[in-house]
N, C-alpha and C positions, 0 to 999 in steps of 0.2 A: 401408205398402207393400212393408216387409219388405227395404228396400234400404239400404246404408250410408248413414251420416248426410250426408256430401258430396254424395251423389247423391239425396237423399231426395225423392220425388214427393208426400208427404203434403199439402203445402201448395198443389198443383194438383188434389187431389182434392175433390170437394163435401164442404161441412161434415156435411151430412146425406145419406143415400142419397136418391137421385131417387124421386120419388112417380111410379110408373107402374102402368098396368093390365094391361100386356102382360106375359107371363111368357116368359122364354127359358130354352131347354133347350140347353145347349152340349154338342155332341157332340165329345169332344175326344181326338183319336189321341194313343197313347201317348207317341209320339215328342216331342210338343209339352212333355209334362211335365219335360223335361230342359234345354229351351232357357232360357238365361239371360234373353233379351228378349222373351219370349214377352207377347202382350197381353192375354189372358184375365184374369189377376189385376188389372189394371188396371180392366178392365170390372166385374168382381165387385166391386170397391171401391167402384164408382159406384152400385152398384144394391142394394137390400134382398136379403138373403138368400133370401127364398121368392120374388125374381122373377129369379133367376139360378142356375139348377141346373147344375151341370158333371159330365158323366157320361163317364168315361175307357175307352176301348176300341177294338177293332176289329169286333167282331160283337156284335149287340144281337138277342136273340130274346126272345119272349114270356115264356117260363119263368122267365129270368134276370132280366128287366126288365118285370114286371108294369105298374108305372105308367107307364113309357115306352109300353108297349103301347097302354094307355088313352088316353094323350094323343095317340098317332098317329091312332086310330081316331075322335077327336072331330073333326065337321066344322068347327069353328072353328080348328083348328090348321093352321099354315103351315109348309112348310119352304123355307128360302132355299138355293135351288141353281139357279144359271142353266141354261137350255137352252131347246130347241124346245118343250118342253111348258110352260115357266114364263110366269106371267101377270105384269105389271108390278105392282109392290107399291103403288104409288099409286092403281092401279085397284081394287085388293082393298080398300085402306083406306077408299075412299070409300063402298063398300058396307057396311062394317064397322063396328058401333056397341056391340057387345059387347066385353069384354075378351078377346084372344086369346093364344094360346100359339105362339111361334115357335122353330123348331129350326134351328140353325146348327151348320154342322160346321167345326171347328177343326183344320187341319192343312195341309200344302202341298197343292197342287191335285191332285197324282196320290193323295195320301193320302185327301182328301176325296172324289175320284170313286171310289176303292177301297169307302170306308164307305158311300156313297148306293147304289151298284149291288150291294152284296153284302150288302144288309140289306133284306128286303122290307118292313120296317116303314115305312122311309122313302119308300117310294112310296105310302102311304096319304092323307099330308097333302096339301093343295093346295100345288104348287110355285110358288113366286114368286122374281122375281129384281128387282135394283135397276138402275135406268138408268144407263149409263156416264155420269155426268154431272160426276163430280170425279175428279181424281187421288189417289192415295194420297199421306198425309204420312208414311207408315212408311218413310221414306228410307234407314234402317239396314238393310233387309232387302230382296234384289232379288225383284221381283215378274215375272211372265210378260209382262205388258203394262201399259200407263201407267195403265189404269183398273182393274186388280185391287186389291182392298183387304184390308188385315188383318180378322181377325174383329172386333176392337174397332171398327173403321171401319163395317164391315157393320152390326154391331148398333147403332151411333150412328144411321147414317142410317135404318135400318129403324125403330127406336123413334121417331125425331123424326117420321117418316111416320105410324106408326100411332096415336101418341099427338097428332099434329097440333100438335107443338109443336119448332120449329126450334131452341130454345135447349137442348133434350136433347142435341142432335149436337155442340153447341159445348162443353158442359159435360162429355161423356165424352171428346172429342177433346183437352180440354186435357192432362190427364197425358200422352198420347201424343205430343204437341208437345213436352213438357218433358223426356221421355224421350229423344227424337231429339235435342235440342238437347245435353242432357248428355252424350250418347255422342259425338257430333260435335266437342264440346269437349275429352273425353279421348280422341281419337285414331282415333275410327271414321271411316268414309269414307262419303260418300251413295253409295247403291246405285241406278243407273238401272235400268229394267225390261231384260229381255232383247229386248224389242220395240225399245227405243231404241238399245242396244248393236248389235243387229244392223242396223237401219238405217242408222247411222251409220258402221259399219265400226270399231266400237270392242270388239267382241267378242272377248276373247284367249283364250278357251279352245278346246282342240280341237273340232271338229264331231263330234256323235255318230256313231257307225257305225250305231247301230240305225236302220233305216229308218223307223220310226213317229216315233221322235223326232225324225229330221232332217226329215220331212215336216212335223212341227209346227213347227219353226223356218222352214221355207219359209212357211208359212202367216202366221205372225207378220210376217215381212219384207213379204208382199204384202197386208196388211192384212185378211185373211180371220179371221172371227170363228171362235174354237175354244173 
């Protein structure tokens, strides 16, 4: 896990990489590489190297990323990104019998949005989303809403659906739970979502002056999906 011995997460990782047929392509924003408590390394440690491929960058075109372009043009490829055009993953998984490829964007929500809309390759795969049925266990990092998940959590849920194996989700979430427990024991604070803080009058930062950001906060308070 490449962490100090006293907070080593290796005992919480699977002894052997999980056997899955689904291949993940993690499109990681460069800013995520410098974060100490990022979740993608834990995800990669749970899966075989050929089932979890990480590409770092902001812009992805066919000339520089021919393999990714081929993957995006494959009709069985999915991209996990919520929105009006997205189909619930459970519906897709029911109809899918062959091994699939799934693309997941790793970054803050604004970074993920920038990557998704400014790279035409990512509009080629079928867009899917997860039902907001669980709350994030990644409590040491602030999320916009109570149902926003970290990259590792998204991958855990998605793989359990695609592989039709609930234990996959439990196995992948195990090191994340340990990570959060260690951090809380060493002085970290639980981070409630912005939605929770705003609704309960606990948001102690200055409200943004940018009208677009202010509007997004108003939508969170009023339970409007954004």
